[in-house]
PALOTI-57293 format. One record per residue (C-alpha): residue number from 0; x, y, z; residue in one letter. Coordinates in nm, 3 decimals. Each point is the difference from the previous one (the first is absolute). Layout:
<atom NUM <X Y Z> "A">
...
***
This chain:
<atom 0 <-8.789 4.482 0.852> "X">
<atom 1 <0.342 -0.143 0.003> "X">
<atom 2 <0.100 -0.189 -0.313> "X">
<atom 3 <0.082 -0.344 0.153> "X">
<atom 4 <0.192 -0.091 -0.303> "X">
<atom 5 <0.290 0.189 0.166> "X">
<atom 6 <0.060 -0.288 0.213> "X">
<atom 7 <0.042 -0.233 -0.297> "X">
<atom 8 <-0.138 -0.344 -0.074> "X">
<atom 9 <0.108 -0.363 0.053> "X">
<atom 10 <-0.119 -0.328 -0.159> "X">
<atom 11 <-0.286 -0.183 0.186> "X">
<atom 12 <-0.074 -0.288 -0.211> "X">
<atom 13 <-0.026 0.089 -0.365> "X">
<atom 14 <-0.069 0.371 0.062> "X">
<atom 15 <0.207 0.287 0.114> "X">
<atom 16 <-0.182 0.189 0.280> "X">
<atom 17 <0.060 0.304 0.184> "X">
<atom 18 <0.208 -0.055 0.303> "X">
<atom 19 <-0.297 0.192 0.212> "X">
<atom 20 <-0.307 -0.221 0.029> "X">
<atom 21 <-0.281 -0.027 0.225> "X">
<atom 22 <-0.095 -0.252 0.269> "X">
<atom 23 <-0.381 -0.049 0.061> "X">
<atom 24 <-0.009 -0.164 0.320> "X">
<atom 25 <-0.130 0.317 0.189> "X">
<atom 26 <-0.331 0.017 -0.233> "X">
<atom 27 <-0.144 -0.250 0.223> "X">
<atom 28 <-0.142 0.057 0.334> "X">
<atom 29 <0.193 0.031 0.333> "X">
<atom 30 <0.233 -0.311 0.057> "X">
<atom 31 <-0.028 -0.042 -0.382> "X">
<atom 32 <-0.337 -0.150 0.068> "X">
<atom 33 <-0.348 0.100 -0.115> "X">
<atom 34 <-0.098 0.285 -0.237> "X">
<atom 35 <0.167 0.339 0.019> "X">
<atom 36 <-0.178 0.301 0.188> "X">
<atom 37 <-0.009 0.190 -0.339> "X">
<atom 38 <-0.021 -0.226 -0.308> "X">
<atom 39 <-0.002 0.301 -0.244> "X">
<atom 40 <0.309 0.143 0.164> "X">
<atom 41 <0.162 -0.343 -0.062> "X">
<atom 42 <-0.091 0.004 -0.366> "X">
<atom 43 <0.127 0.360 -0.029> "X">
<atom 44 <0.344 -0.101 0.133> "X">
<atom 45 <0.030 -0.274 -0.267> "X">
<atom 46 <-0.123 0.211 -0.291> "X">
<atom 47 <0.261 0.265 0.119> "X">
<atom 48 <0.282 -0.214 0.015> "X">
<atom 49 <-0.068 -0.155 -0.340> "X">
<atom 50 <-0.039 0.364 -0.123> "X">
<atom 51 <0.328 0.106 0.121> "X">
<atom 52 <0.172 -0.309 -0.181> "X">
<atom 53 <0.011 -0.273 0.254> "X">
<atom 54 <0.006 -0.332 -0.195> "X">
<atom 55 <0.090 -0.238 0.295> "X">
<atom 56 <-0.288 -0.074 0.270> "X">
<atom 57 <0.051 -0.264 0.258> "X">
<atom 58 <-0.302 -0.154 0.153> "X">
<atom 59 <-0.135 -0.344 0.131> "X">
<atom 60 <-0.347 -0.135 0.020> "X">
<atom 61 <0.050 -0.074 0.379> "X">
<atom 62 <-0.020 0.387 0.046> "X">
<atom 63 <-0.354 0.058 0.119> "X">
<atom 64 <-0.009 -0.303 -0.116> "X">
<atom 65 <-0.122 0.053 -0.350> "X">
<atom 66 <-0.081 0.367 0.070> "X">
<atom 67 <0.319 0.165 -0.126> "X">
<atom 68 <-0.004 -0.187 -0.329> "X">
<atom 69 <-0.351 0.066 -0.061> "X">
<atom 70 <0.087 0.374 0.050> "X">
<atom 71 <0.292 -0.015 -0.243> "X">
<atom 72 <-0.239 -0.153 -0.251> "X">
<atom 73 <-0.278 0.259 0.036> "X">
<atom 74 <0.272 0.291 -0.008> "X">
<atom 75 <0.195 -0.114 -0.283> "X">
<atom 76 <-0.134 -0.261 -0.221> "X">
<atom 77 <0.034 -0.013 -0.287> "X">
<atom 78 <0.368 0.004 0.102> "X">
<atom 79 <0.266 0.216 -0.171> "X">
<atom 80 <0.211 -0.240 -0.232> "X">
<atom 81 <0.321 0.100 0.184> "X">
<atom 82 <-0.149 -0.071 0.346> "X">
<atom 83 <0.163 -0.281 0.191> "X">
<atom 84 <-0.194 -0.108 0.277> "X">
<atom 85 <0.176 -0.231 0.255> "X">
<atom 86 <-0.158 -0.225 0.258> "X">
<atom 87 <0.080 -0.239 0.295> "X">
<atom 88 <-0.097 -0.355 0.058> "X">
<atom 89 <0.036 -0.219 0.319> "X">
<atom 90 <-0.250 0.116 0.263> "X">
<atom 91 <-0.381 0.071 0.035> "X">
<atom 92 <-0.176 0.189 0.287> "X">
<atom 93 <-0.223 -0.136 0.263> "X">
<atom 94 <-0.335 0.140 0.109> "X">
<atom 95 <0.159 0.193 0.279> "X">
<atom 96 <0.261 0.143 -0.230> "X">
<atom 97 <0.274 -0.241 0.083> "X">
<atom 98 <0.276 -0.106 -0.263> "X">
<atom 99 <-0.021 -0.365 -0.054> "X">
<atom 100 <0.237 -0.198 -0.224> "X">
<atom 101 <-0.130 -0.116 -0.327> "X">
<atom 102 <0.288 -0.160 -0.173> "X">
<atom 103 <-0.100 -0.349 -0.131> "X">
<atom 104 <-0.042 -0.025 -0.396> "X">
<atom 105 <-0.389 0.011 0.046> "X">
<atom 106 <0.039 0.309 0.212> "X">
<atom 107 <0.224 0.167 -0.236> "X">
<atom 108 <-0.221 -0.067 -0.300> "X">
<atom 109 <-0.295 0.127 0.182> "X">
<atom 110 <0.195 0.336 0.088> "X">
<atom 111 <0.086 0.042 -0.355> "X">
<atom 112 <-0.362 -0.052 -0.106> "X">
<atom 113 <-0.098 0.267 0.242> "X">
<atom 114 <0.247 0.259 -0.126> "X">
<atom 115 <-0.102 -0.070 -0.338> "X">
<atom 116 <-0.379 0.034 0.052> "X">
<atom 117 <0.026 0.305 0.217> "X">
<atom 118 <0.247 0.189 -0.208> "X">
<atom 119 <-0.190 -0.090 -0.322> "X">
<atom 120 <0.337 -0.153 -0.161> "X">
<atom 121 <0.053 -0.301 -0.204> "X">
<atom 122 <0.349 -0.057 0.110> "X">
<atom 123 <0.188 0.150 0.305> "X">
<atom 124 <0.321 0.220 -0.073> "X">
<atom 125 <0.206 -0.111 0.287> "X">
<atom 126 <-0.089 -0.223 0.270> "X">
<atom 127 <0.215 0.003 0.292> "X">
<atom 128 <0.006 -0.291 0.223> "X">
<atom 129 <-0.032 0.125 0.352> "X">
<atom 130 <0.207 -0.213 0.229> "X">
<atom 131 <-0.150 -0.025 0.352> "X">
<atom 132 <0.175 0.086 0.308> "X">
<atom 133 <0.139 0.314 0.164> "X">
<atom 134 <0.048 0.284 -0.230> "X">
<atom 135 <0.294 0.127 0.215> "X">
<atom 136 <0.198 -0.307 -0.003> "X">
<atom 137 <-0.119 -0.247 -0.304> "X">
<atom 138 <0.055 -0.361 0.106> "X">
<atom 139 <0.181 -0.270 -0.225> "X">
<atom 140 <-0.160 -0.291 -0.112> "X">
<atom 141 <-0.097 -0.165 -0.372> "X">
<atom 142 <-0.251 0.198 -0.200> "X">
<atom 143 <0.012 -0.233 -0.295> "X">
<atom 144 <-0.349 -0.146 0.044> "X">
<atom 145 <-0.151 0.341 -0.002> "X">
<atom 146 <0.218 0.178 -0.263> "X">
<atom 147 <-0.038 -0.302 -0.208> "X">
<atom 148 <-0.389 0.014 0.030> "X">
<atom 149 <0.019 0.362 -0.141> "X">
<atom 150 <0.240 -0.091 -0.268> "X">
<atom 151 <-0.267 -0.253 -0.093> "X">
<atom 152 <-0.281 0.276 -0.030> "X">
<atom 153 <0.248 0.206 -0.182> "X">
<atom 154 <0.031 -0.289 -0.258> "X">
<atom 155 <-0.395 -0.001 -0.033> "X">
<atom 156 <0.011 0.354 -0.094> "X">
<atom 157 <-0.141 0.165 0.319> "X">
<atom 158 <0.318 0.173 0.104> "X">
<atom 159 <0.226 0.189 -0.218> "X">
<atom 160 <0.316 0.033 0.234> "X">
<atom 161 <0.089 -0.124 0.346> "X">
<atom 162 <0.154 0.158 0.304> "X">
<atom 163 <0.059 -0.065 0.361> "X">
<atom 164 <-0.069 0.177 0.331> "X">
<atom 165 <0.140 -0.004 0.354> "X">
<atom 166 <0.267 -0.249 -0.106> "X">
<atom 167 <0.357 -0.068 0.080> "X">
<atom 168 <0.264 -0.008 -0.259> "X">
<atom 169 <0.026 -0.368 -0.016> "X">
<atom 170 <-0.393 0.001 -0.042> "X">
<atom 171 <0.059 0.228 -0.299> "X">
<atom 172 <0.249 -0.238 -0.165> "X">
<atom 173 <-0.217 -0.289 0.067> "X">
<atom 174 <-0.284 0.193 -0.181> "X">
<atom 175 <0.242 0.081 -0.264> "X">
<atom 176 <0.079 -0.396 -0.054> "X">
<atom 177 <-0.382 -0.032 -0.093> "X">
<atom 178 <-0.091 0.280 -0.217> "X">
<atom 179 <0.111 0.327 -0.073> "X">
<atom 180 <-0.024 0.273 0.282> "X">
<atom 181 <-0.080 0.390 -0.101> "X">
<atom 182 <-0.021 0.139 0.343> "X">
<atom 183 <0.073 -0.058 0.377> "X">
<atom 184 <-0.208 0.202 0.262> "X">
<atom 185 <0.147 0.023 0.337> "X">
<atom 186 <0.017 0.230 0.296> "X">
<atom 187 <0.268 0.244 -0.058> "X">
<atom 188 <0.075 0.368 0.090> "X">
<atom 189 <0.254 0.221 0.134> "X">
<atom 190 <0.026 -0.161 0.301> "X">
<atom 191 <-0.077 -0.384 -0.055> "X">
<atom 192 <0.280 -0.066 -0.278> "X">
<atom 193 <0.012 -0.404 0.059> "X">
<atom 194 <-0.080 -0.010 -0.375> "X">
<atom 195 <0.296 0.214 -0.119> "X">
<atom 196 <0.198 -0.284 -0.169> "X">
<atom 197 <-0.297 -0.167 -0.145> "X">
<atom 198 <-0.106 0.327 -0.159> "X">
<atom 199 <0.355 0.028 -0.157> "X">
<atom 200 <-0.028 -0.349 -0.139> "X">
<atom 201 <-0.340 0.063 -0.152> "X">
<atom 202 <0.109 0.302 -0.153> "X">
<atom 203 <0.249 -0.175 -0.174> "X">
<atom 204 <-0.255 -0.255 -0.139> "X">
<atom 205 <-0.217 0.272 -0.115> "X">
<atom 206 <-0.262 -0.061 0.262> "X">
<atom 207 <-0.211 0.251 0.188> "X">
<atom 208 <-0.002 0.041 0.373> "X">
<atom 209 <-0.320 0.143 0.145> "X">
<atom 210 <0.025 0.112 0.364> "X">
<atom 211 <-0.274 -0.013 0.240> "X">
<atom 212 <-0.037 0.204 0.322> "X">
<atom 213 <0.232 0.278 -0.128> "X">
<atom 214 <-0.051 0.176 0.320> "X">
<atom 215 <0.078 -0.265 0.243> "X">
<atom 216 <-0.289 -0.247 0.036> "X">
<atom 217 <-0.278 -0.034 0.222> "X">
<atom 218 <0.143 0.295 0.211> "X">
<atom 219 <0.167 0.308 -0.185> "X">
<atom 220 <0.369 0.042 0.008> "X">
<atom 221 <0.118 0.218 0.288> "X">
<atom 222 <0.303 0.160 -0.130> "X">
<atom 223 <0.132 0.351 0.066> "X">
<atom 224 <0.238 -0.034 -0.290> "X">
<atom 225 <-0.256 -0.067 -0.241> "X">
<atom 226 <-0.188 0.301 0.150> "X">
<atom 227 <0.286 0.239 -0.031> "X">
<atom 228 <0.084 -0.128 -0.357> "X">
<atom 229 <-0.365 0.066 -0.109> "X">
<atom 230 <0.006 0.348 0.142> "X">
<atom 231 <0.324 0.084 -0.151> "X">
<atom 232 <-0.134 -0.086 -0.356> "X">
<atom 233 <-0.341 0.144 0.056> "X">
<atom 234 <-0.183 -0.328 -0.024> "X">
<atom 235 <-0.207 -0.212 0.238> "X">
<atom 236 <0.126 -0.316 0.167> "X">
<atom 237 <-0.190 -0.217 -0.241> "X">
<atom 238 <0.113 0.154 -0.281> "X">
<atom 239 <0.373 -0.037 0.123> "X">
<atom 240 <-0.023 -0.347 0.051> "X">
<atom 241 <-0.158 -0.049 -0.329> "X">
<atom 242 <0.259 0.191 -0.158> "X">
<atom 243 <0.276 -0.167 0.159> "X">
<atom 244 <-0.159 -0.349 -0.121> "X">
<atom 245 <0.024 0.149 -0.370> "X">
<atom 246 <0.364 0.092 0.038> "X">
<atom 247 <0.097 -0.340 0.158> "X">
<atom 248 <-0.043 -0.191 -0.298> "X">
<atom 249 <-0.149 0.019 -0.347> "X">
<atom 250 <-0.168 -0.315 0.006> "X">
<atom 251 <-0.236 0.111 0.309> "X">
<atom 252 <-0.345 0.107 -0.077> "X">
<atom 253 <-0.216 0.177 0.226> "X">
<atom 254 <-0.356 -0.086 0.118> "X">
<atom 255 <-0.098 0.263 0.242> "X">
<atom 256 <-0.361 -0.009 0.126> "X">
<atom 257 <-0.229 0.233 0.084> "X">
<atom 258 <-0.396 0.070 -0.006> "X">
<atom 259 <0.041 0.392 -0.044> "X">
<atom 260 <0.070 0.176 -0.320> "X">
<atom 261 <0.202 0.282 0.207> "X">
<atom 262 <0.207 -0.295 0.125> "X">
<atom 263 <0.040 -0.176 -0.320> "X">
<atom 264 <0.132 0.333 -0.175> "X">
<atom 265 <0.257 0.032 0.295> "X">
<atom 266 <0.117 -0.364 -0.074> "X">
<atom 267 <0.027 0.043 -0.377> "X">
<atom 268 <0.196 0.312 0.061> "X">
<atom 269 <0.295 -0.217 0.115> "X">
<atom 270 <0.064 -0.028 -0.372> "X">
<atom 271 <0.155 0.337 -0.013> "X">
<atom 272 <0.206 0.001 0.347> "X">
<atom 273 <0.391 -0.037 -0.059> "X">
<atom 274 <0.162 -0.103 0.325> "X">
<atom 275 <0.347 0.158 0.040> "X">
<atom 276 <0.297 -0.222 0.070> "X">
<atom 277 <-0.002 0.144 0.375> "X">
<atom 278 <-0.352 -0.079 0.043> "X">
<atom 279 <0.056 -0.353 -0.140> "X">
<atom 280 <0.268 -0.068 0.216> "X">
<atom 281 <-0.207 0.106 0.305> "X">
<atom 282 <-0.281 -0.224 -0.103> "X">
<atom 283 <0.206 -0.265 -0.031> "X">
<atom 284 <0.155 -0.002 0.351> "X">
<atom 285 <-0.372 -0.056 0.136> "X">
<atom 286 <0.021 -0.375 -0.031> "X">
<atom 287 <0.329 -0.020 0.159> "X">
<atom 288 <-0.167 0.217 0.296> "X">
<atom 289 <-0.303 -0.235 0.000> "X">
<atom 290 <0.196 -0.324 0.026> "X">
***
């Protein structure tokens, strides 16, 4: 298996984590709702990831809901000392699987308590405030009440570090005025690069940027250029898109998700991919063409 340390590390909170991590969303059932088709396989994926050196797992108690965190606990507890588990707060699921806002102070406290109970933790390593709205175009608006509520829970010792997800640059700055922000998690990939300036600013500040939807979003990227570059370097399209993210900025941390051990191994193998300059130039042109 690939040595993921080849991709380097970056600071997340008070730990240096490998830049190739794992996103647990796909461990739940279809639509991120209900139990997985194969719970044993979900457990095997988590254990394989940690055995390969993954020390950054992204999750949320609204995956399932509750189920993904319960699987993480069953698979990995007692947790390795170096493992950082990052969760998101700010939403709940209805009985039909709909995503509903849950951003009042009481909602956020219940979300923290749910995560702690289902993960079997005394404190959350990193909690991201998930700003509600369109993930393809985050909307402006004050997040001070919500982030302030999480900062209160941090002071109570229930959260170690804070982050923010699906946020604009001004919302990130507003959050930083309330409490230290250790990571920002937004949609970003080779075709959707609205956060270029934000990523560079965060890199200067030593703050991690964690892209979700690295291959497009709810529908896959349709890019001839991406496919051609992937073929030229002998990699899959997903591997190529992930390798571009690693090369884009040293503060980018990857959290590709899968419910397959074989696919997990493909994702971890991106740590060994060294994109040549010509390939980078071609990939950098995709966003311009998409625009």
